[in-house]
LOTIKOL-542512 format. One record per atom (N, C-alpha, C, O, CB): residue number from 1; residue in one letter; chain; x, y, z. Coordinates in Angstrom, 1 decimal. Each point is the difference from the previous one (the first is absolute). Glycine has a CB too. Layout:
BEGIN
 resi resn chain      X      Y      Z
  NUM    A     A      X      Y      Z
...
# end
This chain:
BEGIN
 resi resn chain      X      Y      Z
    1    M     A  -80.6  -91.6  133.8
    1    M     A    1.1    0.8    0.7
    1    M     A   -0.7    0.7    1.2
    1    M     A   -1.1    0.6   -0.2
    1    M     A    2.4   -0.3   -1.9
    2    P     A   -0.7   -0.3    3.3
    2    P     A   -0.6    0.6    1.1
    2    P     A    0.0    1.5   -0.1
    2    P     A   -0.9    0.6    0.7
    2    P     A    1.7   -2.5    0.6
    3    S     A    0.0    2.5   -2.1
    3    S     A    0.0    1.5   -0.1
    3    S     A   -1.0    0.5   -1.0
    3    S     A   -0.3    1.2    0.0
    3    S     A    2.7   -1.2    0.6
    4    Q     A   -3.0   -0.9   -1.4
    4    Q     A   -1.1    0.5   -0.9
    4    Q     A   -1.2    0.4    0.7
    4    Q     A   -0.4   -0.6    1.0
    4    Q     A    1.3   -1.0   -2.7
    5    R     A   -1.6    2.6    1.2
    5    R     A   -1.2    0.5    0.5
    5    R     A   -1.1   -1.0   -0.3
    5    R     A    0.0   -0.7   -1.0
    5    R     A    0.7    3.1    0.8
    6    L     A   -1.7   -2.5    1.1
    6    L     A   -1.1   -0.8   -0.3
    6    L     A   -0.8    0.5   -1.1
    6    L     A   -0.1    1.3   -0.1
    6    L     A    0.0   -2.0    2.5
    7    S     A   -0.5   -0.1   -3.2
    7    S     A   -0.8    0.5   -1.1
    7    S     A   -1.2    0.8    0.5
    7    S     A   -0.5   -0.3    1.1
    7    S     A    1.2   -1.7   -2.5
    8    P     A   -1.1    3.0    0.6
    8    P     A   -1.2    0.8    0.5
    8    P     A   -1.3   -0.9    0.1
    8    P     A   -0.9    0.4    0.7
    8    P     A    1.9    1.6   -1.8
    9    D     A   -1.0   -3.2    0.5
    9    D     A   -1.2   -0.8    0.1
    9    D     A    0.0   -0.7    1.4
    9    D     A   -1.1   -0.5    0.4
    9    D     A    1.2    0.1   -2.9
   10    L     A    1.0    0.3    3.2
   10    L     A    0.1   -0.7    1.3
   10    L     A   -0.2    0.9    1.2
   10    L     A    0.0   -0.5    1.1
   10    L     A    1.5   -1.1   -2.3
   11    I     A   -1.5    2.9    0.9
   11    I     A   -0.2    1.0    1.2
   11    I     A   -1.2    0.9   -0.3
   11    I     A   -0.5    0.0   -1.1
   11    I     A    3.0   -0.1    1.6
   12    D     A   -2.9    0.8    0.5
   12    D     A   -1.2    0.9   -0.1
   12    D     A    0.5    1.4   -0.3
   12    D     A    0.2    0.8    0.9
   12    D     A   -1.5   -2.2    0.7
   13    L     A    1.6    1.7   -2.9
   13    L     A    0.4    1.4   -0.3
   13    L     A   -1.1    1.0    0.3
   13    L     A   -1.2   -0.4    0.0
   13    L     A    2.6   -0.6   -1.9
   14    P     A   -1.0    2.2    2.3
   14    P     A   -1.1    1.0    0.3
   14    P     A   -0.8    0.3   -1.2
   14    P     A    0.4   -0.1   -1.2
   14    P     A    1.1    1.1    2.9
   15    K     A   -2.7   -0.5   -1.5
   15    K     A   -1.0    0.3   -1.1
   15    K     A    0.4    1.3   -0.7
   15    K     A   -0.3    0.2   -1.1
   15    K     A   -1.5   -1.4    2.4
   16    G     A    2.4    2.1   -0.5
   16    G     A    0.4    1.3   -0.6
   16    G     A    1.1    0.7    0.8
   16    G     A    0.5   -0.6    1.0
   16    G     A   -2.8    0.8   -1.9
   17    W     A    2.7    1.0    0.5
   17    W     A    1.1    0.6    0.7
   17    W     A   -0.4    0.4    1.4
   17    W     A    0.9    0.1    0.8
   17    W     A   -0.1    0.8   -3.0
   18    V     A   -2.0   -0.6    2.5
   18    V     A   -0.4    0.3    1.4
   18    V     A    0.2   -1.2    0.9
   18    V     A    0.5    0.2    1.1
   18    V     A   -2.2    1.5   -2.0
   19    S     A    1.3   -2.9    0.4
   19    S     A    0.3   -1.2    0.8
   19    S     A    1.4   -0.2    0.3
   19    S     A    0.4   -0.4    1.1
   19    S     A   -2.4   -0.6   -2.1
   20    A     A    2.9    1.2    0.0
   20    A     A    1.4   -0.1    0.2
   20    A     A    0.5    1.0    1.0
   20    A     A    0.9   -0.3    0.8
   20    A     A   -0.6   -0.6   -3.2
   21    L     A   -0.7    2.1    2.3
   21    L     A    0.4    1.1    0.9
   21    L     A   -0.5   -0.3    1.4
   21    L     A    0.8    0.2    0.9
   21    L     A   -0.9    1.4   -2.8
   22    V     A   -1.1   -2.1    2.1
   22    V     A   -0.5   -0.3    1.3
   22    V     A    0.8   -1.2    0.6
   22    V     A    0.3    0.0    1.2
   22    V     A   -2.6    0.8   -1.8
   23    R     A    2.6   -1.8   -0.2
   23    R     A    0.8   -1.1    0.5
   23    R     A    1.4    0.6    0.5
   23    R     A    0.5   -0.5    1.1
   23    R     A   -1.6   -1.2   -2.7
   24    G     A    1.7    2.6    0.9
   24    G     A    1.2    0.6    0.4
   24    G     A   -0.1    0.8    1.3
   24    G     A    0.8    0.0    0.9
   24    G     A   -0.1    0.0   -3.3
   25    L     A   -1.8    0.8    2.5
   25    L     A   -0.3    0.8    1.2
   25    L     A   -0.1   -0.9    1.2
   25    L     A    0.4    0.4    1.1
   25    L     A   -1.6    1.3   -2.5
   26    R     A    0.6   -2.9    1.2
   26    R     A   -0.1   -1.0    1.1
   26    R     A    1.3   -0.7    0.4
   26    R     A    0.0   -0.8    0.9
   26    R     A   -2.4    0.5   -1.6
   27    G     A    3.4    0.5   -0.1
   27    G     A    1.3   -0.6    0.2
   27    G     A    0.1   -1.4   -0.6
   27    G     A    0.9   -0.8    0.4
   27    G     A   -0.7    2.1    1.7
   28    K     A   -1.1   -1.6   -3.0
   28    K     A    0.0   -1.4   -0.6
   28    K     A    0.5    0.2   -1.4
   28    K     A    0.1    1.1   -0.6
   28    K     A   -2.1   -1.8    1.9
   29    C     A    2.5   -0.5   -1.9
   29    C     A    0.5    0.0   -1.3
   29    C     A   -1.1    0.5   -1.0
   29    C     A   -1.1   -0.6    0.0
   29    C     A    2.6   -1.4    0.6
   30    P     A   -1.3    3.0   -1.4
   30    P     A   -1.0    0.5   -0.9
   30    P     A   -0.4   -1.0   -1.1
   30    P     A   -1.1    0.1   -0.5
   30    P     A    2.0    2.1    0.9
   31    R     A    0.0   -3.1   -0.7
   31    R     A   -0.3   -1.0   -1.1
   31    R     A   -0.9   -1.1    0.5
   31    R     A   -1.0   -0.4   -0.7
   31    R     A    3.2    0.9   -0.3
   32    C     A   -1.9   -1.1    2.2
   32    C     A   -0.8   -1.2    0.4
   32    C     A   -0.9    0.4    1.2
   32    C     A   -1.0   -0.7    0.3
   32    C     A    2.8   -0.8   -1.1
   33    G     A   -1.4    2.5    1.6
   33    G     A   -0.8    0.4    1.2
   33    G     A    0.2   -1.0    1.2
   33    G     A   -0.8    0.1    0.9
   33    G     A   -0.8    0.9   -2.5
   34    E     A    2.5   -1.9    1.5
   34    E     A    0.2   -1.0    1.0
   34    E     A    1.1    0.3    1.0
   34    E     A   -0.3    0.0    1.2
   34    E     A   -0.6   -1.7   -2.8
   35    A     A    2.1    1.9    1.1
   35    A     A    1.1    0.1    0.9
   35    A     A    0.3    1.5    0.3
   35    A     A   -0.5    0.9   -0.6
   35    A     A    1.5   -3.0   -0.4
   36    A     A   -0.2    2.3    2.1
   36    A     A    0.4    1.3    0.4
   36    A     A    0.9    0.7   -1.1
   36    A     A    0.9   -0.7   -0.6
   36    A     A   -1.1    0.0    3.1
   37    L     A    0.0    2.0   -2.7
   37    L     A    0.8    0.7   -1.0
   37    L     A    1.3    0.5    0.6
   37    L     A    1.0    0.2   -0.7
   37    L     A   -3.1    0.5   -0.4
   38    F     A    2.1   -0.5    2.4
   38    F     A    1.2    0.6    0.7
   38    F     A    0.7   -1.0    0.9
   38    F     A   -0.7   -0.7    0.7
   38    F     A   -0.4    3.0   -0.9
   39    R     A    2.4   -2.3    0.2
   39    R     A    0.8   -0.8    0.9
   39    R     A    0.4    0.8    1.2
   39    R     A    0.2   -0.5    1.1
   39    R     A    0.5   -1.0   -2.9
   40    K     A   -0.5    2.8    1.6
   40    K     A    0.3    1.0    1.0
   40    K     A   -0.9    1.1   -0.2
   40    K     A   -0.9   -0.1   -0.8
   40    K     A    3.3   -0.6    1.0
   41    W     A   -2.3    1.7    0.6
   41    W     A   -1.0    1.1    0.0
   41    W     A   -0.2    0.6   -1.4
   41    W     A   -1.1    0.1   -0.4
   41    W     A    1.8    0.4    2.8
   42    L     A    0.4   -0.1   -3.1
   42    L     A   -0.2    0.5   -1.3
   42    L     A    0.7   -0.8   -1.1
   42    L     A    0.1    0.4   -1.1
   42    L     A   -0.3    1.8    2.1
   43    K     A    0.7   -3.4   -0.6
   43    K     A    0.8   -0.8   -1.0
   43    K     A   -0.9   -1.1   -0.5
   43    K     A   -0.4   -0.9    0.8
   43    K     A    2.6    1.4    0.4
   44    P     A   -2.6   -0.5   -2.5
   44    P     A   -0.8   -1.1   -0.5
   44    P     A    0.8   -1.3   -0.1
   44    P     A    1.2    0.0   -0.1
   44    P     A   -2.5    1.7   -1.2
   45    V     A    0.5   -2.8    1.3
   45    V     A    0.7   -1.3   -0.2
   45    V     A    0.6    0.0   -1.4
   45    V     A   -0.5    0.7   -0.9
   45    V     A   -1.1   -1.8    2.5
   46    D     A    2.7    0.4   -1.8
   46    D     A    0.6   -0.1   -1.3
   46    D     A   -0.9   -0.8   -0.9
   46    D     A   -0.1    0.4   -1.2
   46    D     A    2.3   -0.3    2.2
   47    R     A   -2.9   -1.1   -0.5
   47    R     A   -0.9   -0.8   -0.9
   47    R     A   -1.2   -0.5    0.9
   47    R     A    0.3   -0.4    1.1
   47    R     A    1.7   -0.3   -2.6
   48    C     A   -3.2    0.8    1.0
   48    C     A   -1.1   -0.5    0.7
   48    C     A    0.1   -1.5    0.3
   48    C     A    0.2   -0.8   -1.0
   48    C     A   -1.7    2.6   -0.1
   49    P     A    1.3   -2.2    2.3
   49    P     A    0.2   -1.5    0.3
   49    P     A   -1.2   -0.8   -0.6
   49    P     A    0.1   -1.2   -0.2
   49    P     A    1.1    1.8    2.3
   50    H     A   -2.3    0.0   -2.4
   50    H     A   -1.2   -0.7   -0.6
   50    H     A    0.0    0.0   -1.5
   50    H     A    0.1   -1.1   -0.6
   50    H     A   -1.4    1.7    2.6
   51    C     A    1.4    0.5   -2.6
   51    C     A   -0.1    0.0   -1.5
   51    C     A    1.3    0.2   -0.7
   51    C     A    0.1    0.0   -1.2
   51    C     A   -2.4    0.9    1.5
   52    R     A    3.4   -0.6    0.5
   52    R     A    1.3    0.2   -0.5
   52    R     A    0.3    1.2   -0.8
   52    R     A    0.9    0.1   -0.8
   52    R     A   -0.8   -2.6    0.8
   53    Q     A   -1.0    3.5    0.1
   53    Q     A    0.2    1.3   -0.7
   53    Q     A    1.3    0.6    0.6
   53    Q     A    0.2    0.1    1.2
   53    Q     A   -2.7    0.2   -1.6
   54    D     A    3.3    0.3   -0.5
   54    D     A    1.2    0.6    0.3
   54    D     A   -0.3    1.5    0.4
   54    D     A   -0.3    0.8   -0.8
   54    D     A    1.7   -2.3   -0.7
   55    W     A   -1.3    1.8    2.8
   55    W     A   -0.2    1.4    0.5
   55    W     A    1.3    0.8    0.1
   55    W     A   -0.1    1.2    0.4
   55    W     A   -2.0   -2.1    0.8
   56    S     A    3.2    0.3   -1.4
   56    S     A    1.3    0.7    0.2
   56    S     A    0.1    1.1   -1.1
   56    S     A    0.9    0.8    0.1
   56    S     A    0.1   -2.9    0.9
   57    V     A   -1.8    2.0   -2.1
   57    V     A    0.2    0.9   -1.1
   57    V     A   -0.9    1.3    0.2
   57    V     A    0.0    0.9   -0.9
   57    V     A    0.5   -2.8   -0.6
   58    Q     A   -1.3    1.9    2.6
   58    Q     A   -0.9    1.1    0.2
   58    Q     A    0.8    1.4    0.1
   58    Q     A    1.1    0.0    0.5
   58    Q     A   -2.8   -1.6    0.6
   59    Q     A    1.1    2.6   -1.6
   59    Q     A    0.6    1.3    0.0
   59    Q     A   -0.9    1.1    0.6
   59    Q     A   -0.2    1.0   -0.6
   59    Q     A    1.5   -1.7   -1.4
   60    A     A   -1.8    0.4    3.2
   60    A     A   -0.9    1.0    0.7
   60    A     A    0.8    1.3    0.4
   60    A     A   -0.6    1.1    0.0
   60    A     A   -0.9   -3.0    0.8
   61    D     A    2.8    1.7   -0.5
   61    D     A    0.9    1.1    0.3
   61    D     A   -0.7    0.9    1.1
   61    D     A   -0.4   -0.4    1.1
   61    D     A    1.4    0.3   -3.4
   62    D     A   -1.0    1.5    2.0
   62    D     A   -0.5    0.9    1.0
   62    D     A   -1.5    0.4   -0.1
   62    D     A   -0.5    0.7    0.8
   62    D     A    2.8    0.2   -0.8
   63    F     A   -2.9   -1.5   -1.0
   63    F     A   -1.4    0.4   -0.3
   63    F     A   -0.9   -0.3    1.2
   63    F     A   -0.9    0.9    0.3
   63    F     A    1.3   -1.4   -2.7
   64    P     A   -0.3   -0.6    3.1
   64    P     A   -0.9   -0.2    1.2
   64    P     A    0.2    1.1    1.1
   64    P     A   -1.0    0.4    0.6
   64    P     A    1.1   -2.9   -1.1
   65    A     A    1.1    2.9    0.7
   65    A     A    0.3    1.1    0.9
   65    A     A   -0.7    1.3   -0.4
   65    A     A   -0.6    0.7    0.8
   65    A     A    2.8   -1.8   -0.2
   66    Y     A   -2.2    1.4   -1.9
   66    Y     A   -0.6    1.2   -0.5
   66    Y     A   -1.6   -0.1    0.2
   66    Y     A   -0.6    1.0    0.4
   66    Y     A    2.5   -0.7   -2.1
   67    I     A   -2.4   -1.5    1.5
   67    I     A   -1.5   -0.2    0.2
   67    I     A   -0.3    0.2    1.5
   67    I     A   -1.0    0.6    0.3
   67    I     A    0.9   -2.2   -2.3
   68    G     A    0.9    1.0    2.8
   68    G     A   -0.2    0.1    1.5
   68    G     A    0.1    1.5    0.4
   68    G     A   -0.9    0.4    0.8
   68    G     A    1.8   -2.7   -0.5
   69    I     A    0.0    3.0   -0.7
   69    I     A    0.2    1.4    0.4
   69    I     A   -1.2    0.8   -0.5
   69    I     A   -0.6    0.8    0.7
   69    I     A    3.1   -1.0   -0.8
   70    F     A   -3.0   -0.1   -1.1
   70    F     A   -1.1    0.7   -0.6
   70    F     A   -1.3   -0.3    0.8
   70    F     A   -0.7    1.0    0.3
   70    F     A    1.8   -1.1   -2.6
   71    V     A   -1.4   -1.1    2.6
   71    V     A   -1.2   -0.4    0.8
   71    V     A    0.1    0.5    1.4
   71    V     A   -1.0    0.7    0.4
   71    V     A    0.8   -2.7   -1.8
   72    V     A    1.3    1.8    2.1
   72    V     A    0.1    0.4    1.4
   72    V     A   -0.1    1.6    0.1
   72    V     A   -0.6    0.5    0.9
   72    V     A    2.0   -2.6   -0.4
   73    G     A   -0.7    2.7   -1.5
   73    G     A   -0.1    1.5    0.0
   73    G     A   -1.4    0.5   -0.2
   73    G     A   -0.4    1.0    0.7
   73    G     A    2.7   -1.0   -1.6
   74    H     A   -3.1   -0.6    0.0
   74    H     A   -1.3    0.4   -0.2
   74    H     A   -1.0   -0.3    1.2
   74    H     A   -1.0    0.6    0.2
   74    H     A    1.4   -0.9   -2.7
   75    L     A    0.0   -0.8    3.2
   75    L     A   -0.8   -0.4    1.2
   75    L     A    0.2    1.0    1.2
   75    L     A   -0.9    0.4    0.7
   75    L     A    1.0   -2.8   -1.5
   76    L     A    1.2    2.8    0.9
   76    L     A    0.3    0.8    1.2
   76    L     A   -0.1    1.5   -0.3
   76    L     A   -0.1    0.8    1.0
   76    L     A    1.6   -2.6   -0.3
   77    A     A   -1.5    2.3   -1.9
   77    A     A   -0.2    1.4   -0.2
   77    A     A   -1.2    0.6    0.6
   77    A     A    0.1    1.1    0.7
   77    A     A    1.1   -1.4   -2.8
   78    P     A   -2.4   -0.3    2.0
   78    P     A   -1.2    0.6    0.7
   78    P     A    0.2    0.0    1.5
   78    P     A   -0.6    0.8    0.7
   78    P     A   -0.8   -1.5   -2.7
   79    V     A    2.0   -0.4    2.5
   79    V     A    0.2   -0.1    1.5
   79    V     A    0.9    1.2    0.4
   79    V     A   -0.3    0.6    1.1
   79    V     A    0.1   -3.1   -1.2
   80    V     A    1.3    2.8   -0.6
   80    V     A    0.9    1.1    0.4
   80    V     A   -0.8    1.3   -0.1
   80    V     A    0.2    0.9    0.9
   80    V     A    1.8   -2.2   -1.8
   81    I     A   -2.8    1.5   -0.2
   81    I     A   -0.7    1.2   -0.1
   81    I     A   -1.0    0.2    1.2
   81    I     A   -0.2    1.1    0.5
   81    I     A    0.4   -1.3   -3.0
   82    A     A   -0.9   -0.9    2.9
   82    A     A   -0.9    0.0    1.1
   82    A     A    0.7    0.3    1.3
   82    A     A   -0.5    0.8    0.8
   82    A     A   -1.0   -2.4   -2.0
   83    M     A    2.6    1.0    1.4
   83    M     A    0.8    0.2    1.2
   83    M     A    0.4    1.4    0.2
   83    M     A   -0.1    0.6    1.1
   83    M     A    0.9   -3.0   -1.2
   84    I     A   -0.3    3.0   -0.9
   84    I     A    0.5    1.4    0.1
   84    I     A   -1.1    1.0   -0.1
   84    I     A   -0.1    0.9    0.8
   84    I     A    2.2   -1.6   -1.8
   85    G     A   -3.0    0.5    0.0
   85    G     A   -1.1    1.0   -0.3
   85    G     A   -1.1   -0.1    1.0
   85    G     A   -0.4    1.0    0.6
   85    G     A    1.0   -1.1   -2.9
   86    T     A   -1.2   -1.1    2.5
   86    T     A   -1.2   -0.2    0.9
   86    T     A    0.4    0.0    1.4
   86    T     A   -0.7    0.7    0.8
   86    T     A   -0.4   -1.9   -2.6
   87    F     A    2.1    0.4    2.2
   87    F     A    0.3   -0.2    1.4
   87    F     A    1.0    1.0    0.5
   87    F     A    0.3    0.0    1.2
   87    F     A   -0.8   -2.4   -1.5
   88    G     A    1.2    3.1   -0.5
   88    G     A    0.9    1.1    0.4
   88    G     A    1.3   -0.6    0.6
   88    G     A    0.6    0.7    0.8
   88    G     A   -2.5    0.8   -0.4
   89    M     A    2.3   -2.7   -0.8
   89    M     A    1.3   -0.5    0.5
   89    M     A    1.1    0.7   -0.7
   89    M     A   -0.1    0.5   -1.1
   89    M     A   -1.0   -2.8    1.5
   90    S     A    2.2    2.3    0.4
   90    S     A    1.2    0.7   -0.6
   90    S     A    0.6   -0.9   -1.1
   90    S     A   -0.3   -1.2   -0.1
   90    S     A    0.8    2.3    2.3
   91    A     A    0.2   -0.5   -3.1
   91    A     A    0.6   -0.8   -1.1
   91    A     A    1.0   -1.1    0.5
   91    A     A    0.1   -1.0   -0.5
   91    A     A   -0.3    3.0   -0.9
   92    W     A    0.9   -1.7    2.5
   92    W     A    1.0   -0.9    0.6
   92    W     A   -0.7   -1.2    0.6
   92    W     A    0.4   -1.1   -0.2
   92    W     A    1.2    3.0    0.6
   93    L     A   -2.7   -1.7    0.3
   93    L     A   -0.8   -1.1    0.6
   93    L     A   -0.6   -0.8   -1.1
   93    L     A    0.0   -1.3    0.1
   93    L     A   -0.5    2.7    2.0
   94    T     A    0.0   -0.8   -3.1
   94    T     A   -0.6   -0.7   -1.2
   94    T     A    1.1   -0.9   -0.6
   94    T     A   -0.2   -1.2   -0.3
   94    T     A   -1.5    3.0   -0.1
   95    L     A    2.9   -1.2    0.2
   95    L     A    1.1   -0.8   -0.6
   95    L     A    0.4   -1.1    0.9
   95    L     A    0.3   -1.1   -0.5
   95    L     A    0.5    3.1   -0.7
   96    A     A   -0.7   -1.8    2.5
   96    A     A    0.3   -1.1    0.9
   96    A     A   -0.9   -1.1    0.0
   96    A     A    0.3   -1.2    0.3
   96    A     A    0.8    2.9    1.1
   97    I     A   -2.4   -1.5   -1.7
   97    I     A   -1.0   -1.0    0.0
   97    I     A   -0.1   -0.7   -1.4
   97    I     A    0.0   -1.2   -0.1
   97    I     A   -1.3    2.5    1.8
   98    I     A    1.3   -0.5   -2.8
   98    I     A   -0.2   -0.4   -1.3
   98    I     A    1.2   -0.8   -0.6
   98    I     A   -0.1   -1.0   -0.7
   98    I     A   -1.4    2.9    0.4
   99    L     A    2.7   -1.5    0.7
   99    L     A    1.2   -0.6   -0.6
   99    L     A    0.1   -1.5    0.4
   99    L     A    0.2   -0.8   -0.9
   99    L     A    1.0    3.0    1.0
  100    P     A   -1.3   -2.6    1.1
  100    P     A    0.0   -1.4    0.3
  100    P     A   -1.2   -0.8   -0.6
  100    P     A    0.2   -1.2   -0.4
  100    P     A    1.0    1.7    2.5
  101    V     A   -2.3    0.1   -2.1
  101    V     A   -1.2   -0.6   -0.7
  101    V     A    0.3   -0.3   -1.4
  101    V     A   -0.4   -1.0   -0.6
  101    V     A   -1.2    2.1    2.2
  102    A     A    2.2   -0.1   -2.3
  102    A     A    0.3   -0.1   -1.4
  102    A     A    1.0   -1.1   -0.3
  102    A     A   -0.2   -0.8   -0.9
  102    A     A   -0.3    3.2    0.6
  103    I     A    1.5   -2.5    1.2
  103    I     A    1.0   -1.1   -0.2
  103    I     A   -0.6   -1.3    0.2
  103    I     A    0.3   -1.0   -0.8
  103    I     A    1.5    2.5    1.6
  104    V     A   -2.6   -1.7    0.2
  104    V     A   -0.7   -1.3    0.3
  104    V     A   -0.9   -0.4   -1.2
  104    V     A    0.1   -1.1   -0.5
  104    V     A    0.0    1.5    3.0
  105    L     A   -0.9    0.6   -3.0
  105    L     A   -0.9   -0.3   -1.1
  105    L     A    0.8   -0.4   -1.3
  105    L     A   -0.4   -0.9   -0.7
  105    L     A   -1.3    2.5    1.7
  106    L     A    2.8   -0.9   -1.2
  106    L     A    0.9   -0.4   -1.2
  106    L     A    0.5   -1.4    0.1
  106    L     A    0.1   -0.7   -0.9
  106    L     A    0.5    3.2    0.6
  107    L     A   -0.1   -2.8    1.5
  107    L     A    0.6   -1.3    0.2
  107    L     A   -1.0   -1.1   -0.1
  107    L     A    0.3   -1.1   -0.5
  107    L     A    1.4    2.1    2.0
  108    V     A   -3.0   -0.7   -1.0
  108    V     A   -1.0   -1.0   -0.1
  108    V     A   -0.5   -0.3   -1.4
  108    V     A   -0.3   -1.1   -0.4
  108    V     A   -0.4    1.8    2.7
  109    T     A    0.7    0.4   -3.1
  109    T     A   -0.5   -0.1   -1.4
  109    T     A    1.0   -0.4   -1.1
  109    T     A   -0.4   -0.3   -1.1
  109    T     A   -1.3    2.0    1.8
  110    L     A    3.0   -1.7   -0.3
  110    L     A    1.0   -0.2   -1.0
  110    L     A    0.0   -1.4   -0.6
  110    L     A    0.1   -0.2   -1.2
  110    L     A    1.2    1.9    2.4
  111    Q     A   -1.4   -2.8   -0.4
  111    Q     A    0.0   -1.3   -0.5
  111    Q     A   -1.2   -0.3   -0.9
  111    Q     A    0.1   -0.5   -1.1
  111    Q     A    1.2   -0.2    3.1
  112    P     A   -2.5    1.0   -1.5
  112    P     A   -1.2   -0.3   -0.9
  112    P     A    0.1    0.8   -1.3
  112    P     A   -0.4   -0.5   -1.0
  112    P     A   -1.0    0.1    3.0
  113    T     A    1.9    1.6   -1.9
  113    T     A    0.1    0.8   -1.2
  113    T     A    1.0   -0.6   -1.0
  113    T     A   -0.2    0.0   -1.2
  113    T     A   -0.3    2.1    2.5
  114    K     A    1.6   -2.6   -0.8
  114    K     A    1.0   -0.6   -0.8
  114    K     A   -0.6   -1.3   -0.7
  114    K     A    0.2   -0.3   -1.1
  114    K     A    1.7    1.2    2.6
  115    G     A   -2.6   -1.7   -0.7
  115    G     A   -0.7   -1.2   -0.5
  115    G     A   -0.9    0.4   -1.1
  115    G     A   -0.1   -0.7   -1.0
  115    G     A    0.3   -0.4    3.2
  116    G     A   -1.0    2.1   -2.0
  116    G     A   -1.0    0.5   -1.1
  116    G     A    0.7    0.4   -1.2
  116    G     A   -0.4   -0.3   -1.1
  116    G     A   -1.1    1.0    2.9
  117    V     A    2.6    0.0   -1.7
  117    V     A    0.8    0.5   -1.2
  117    V     A    0.6   -1.2   -0.7
  117    V     A   -0.1    0.0   -1.2
  117    V     A    0.6    2.2    2.4
  118    I     A    0.0   -3.2   -0.5
  118    I     A    0.6   -1.2   -0.6
  118    I     A   -1.1   -0.7   -0.8
  118    I     A    0.2   -0.5   -1.1
  118    I     A    1.5    0.3    2.9
  119    G     A   -2.9    0.0   -1.1
  119    G     A   -1.2   -0.6   -0.7
  119    G     A   -0.4    0.7   -1.3
  119    G     A   -0.2   -0.6   -1.0
  119    G     A   -0.5   -0.2    3.2
  120    F     A    0.7    2.1   -2.1
  120    F     A   -0.4    0.9   -1.2
  120    F     A    1.0   -0.2   -1.1
  120    F     A   -0.3   -0.2   -1.2
  120    F     A   -0.8    1.8    2.7
  121    L     A    2.4   -1.5   -1.1
  121    L     A    1.1   -0.2   -1.0
  121    L     A   -0.1   -1.4   -0.7
  121    L     A    0.2   -0.1   -1.2
  121    L     A    1.3    1.7    2.5
  122    W     A   -1.7   -2.6   -0.5
  122    W     A    0.0   -1.4   -0.5
  122    W     A   -1.2   -0.1   -1.0
  122    W     A    0.1   -0.6   -1.1
  122    W     A    1.0   -0.3    3.2
  123    W     A   -2.3    1.4   -1.7
  123    W     A   -1.2   -0.2   -0.8
  123    W     A    0.2    0.6   -1.4
  123    W     A   -0.4   -0.5   -1.0
  123    W     A   -1.0    0.5    3.1
  124    H     A    1.9    1.2   -2.1
  124    H     A    0.2    0.7   -1.3
  124    H     A    1.3   -0.3   -0.7
  124    H     A    0.2    0.5   -1.1
  124    H     A   -1.5    1.3    2.1
  125    G     A    2.1   -2.7   -0.5
  125    G     A    1.2   -0.4   -0.7
  125    G     A    1.0    1.1   -0.1
  125    G     A    0.7    0.1   -1.0
  125    G     A   -2.0   -1.7   -0.3
  126    I     A    1.4    2.4    2.3
  126    I     A    0.9    1.2    0.0
  126    I     A    1.4   -0.5    0.6
  126    I     A    0.1   -0.8    0.9
  126    I     A   -2.0    2.4   -0.6
  127    G     A    3.0   -1.1   -1.0
  127    G     A    1.3   -0.4    0.5
  127    G     A    0.3   -1.4   -0.6
  127    G     A   -0.2   -0.3   -1.2
  127    G     A    0.0    1.7    3.3
  128    A     A    0.7   -2.3   -1.2
  128    A     A    0.5   -1.3   -0.4
  128    A     A   -1.2   -1.0    0.0
  128    A     A    0.2   -1.2   -0.2
  128    A     A    2.1    1.7    1.0
  129    F     A   -3.5   -0.1   -0.4
  129    F     A   -1.1   -0.9    0.1
  129    F     A   -0.6   -0.3   -1.3
  129    F     A    0.0    0.9   -0.9
  129    F     A   -0.4   -0.1    3.2
  130    K     A   -0.2   -1.9   -2.5
  130    K     A   -0.8   -0.4   -1.1
  130    K     A   -1.5    0.0    0.4
  130    K     A   -0.3   -0.7    0.9
  130    K     A    2.2   -0.7   -1.9
  131    A     A   -2.7    2.1    0.2
  131    A     A   -1.4    0.1    0.3
  131    A     A   -0.7   -1.4   -0.2
  131    A     A    0.2   -0.6   -1.0
  131    A     A   -0.2    3.0    0.4
  132    E     A   -0.8   -2.9    1.6
  132    E     A   -0.7   -1.2   -0.1
  132    E     A   -1.4    0.2    0.2
  132    E     A   -0.4    0.9    0.8
  132    E     A    2.4   -2.2    0.0
  133    R     A   -2.9    0.6   -1.5
  133    R     A   -1.4    0.1    0.2
  133    R     A   -0.6   -1.3    0.1
  133    R     A    0.5   -1.0   -0.4
  133    R     A   -0.6    3.1   -0.9
  134    R     A   -1.1   -2.2    1.9
  134    R     A   -0.8   -1.2    0.1
  134    R     A   -0.4   -0.5   -1.4
  134    R     A   -0.2    0.8   -0.9
  134    R     A   -0.7   -0.2    3.2
  135    A     A    0.8   -1.9   -2.5
  135    A     A   -0.5   -0.5   -1.2
  135    A     A   -1.4    0.3   -0.1
  135    A     A   -0.8   -0.2    0.9
  135    A     A    2.5   -1.7   -1.0
  136    V     A   -2.2    2.3   -1.1
  136    V     A   -1.4    0.4   -0.2
  136    V     A   -0.7   -1.2   -0.6
  136    V     A    0.5   -0.6   -1.0
  136    V     A    0.1    3.0    0.6
  137    D     A   -1.6   -2.9    1.0
  137    D     A   -0.8   -1.1   -0.5
  137    D     A   -0.8    0.5   -1.2
  137    D     A   -0.9    0.9    0.1
  137    D     A    0.7   -2.0    2.2
  138    D     A    0.4    0.5   -3.5
  138    D     A   -0.6    0.4   -1.2
  138    D     A   -1.1   -1.1   -0.3
  138    D     A    0.3   -0.9   -0.8
  138    D     A    1.8    2.2   -0.1
  139    K     A   -3.3   -1.1    1.4
  139    K     A   -1.0   -1.0   -0.2
  139    K     A   -1.2    0.6   -0.8
  139    K     A   -1.1   -0.5    0.2
  139    K     A    1.7   -0.6    2.0
  140    S     A   -0.3    2.0   -3.1
  140    S     A   -1.1    0.6   -0.8
  140    S     A   -0.1   -0.7   -1.3
  140    S     A   -0.9    0.3   -0.8
  140    S     A    1.2    1.8    1.9
# end
């Protein structure tokens, strides 16, 4: 059947959850690492064209946005403190500079963050995903 997923023996499953997360961060399918994970900016493909993994069941929801806000906020907080405290800039000028920078950083990090979250969820079998692992060679 064309809708069936490829067997784990026929694809290169990641070695661990970090590998699955990195594949997602790069915008690749976390299961096979071959095809693109996204068809639009934040819309994952319904099914991987290479390994046929169903990505329509992913439930990343708002978590990638929370991670992005957390990271960008922690990156920009020292910059804001330096701009106001060290350089003596007014709060309004600081806001006028930092707000567009924060928006751009959030937009740039949102897709990789969503891909990483999807990879993490898939690896651990969270939600509708089934956890898959590489076959272990037992030659002892």
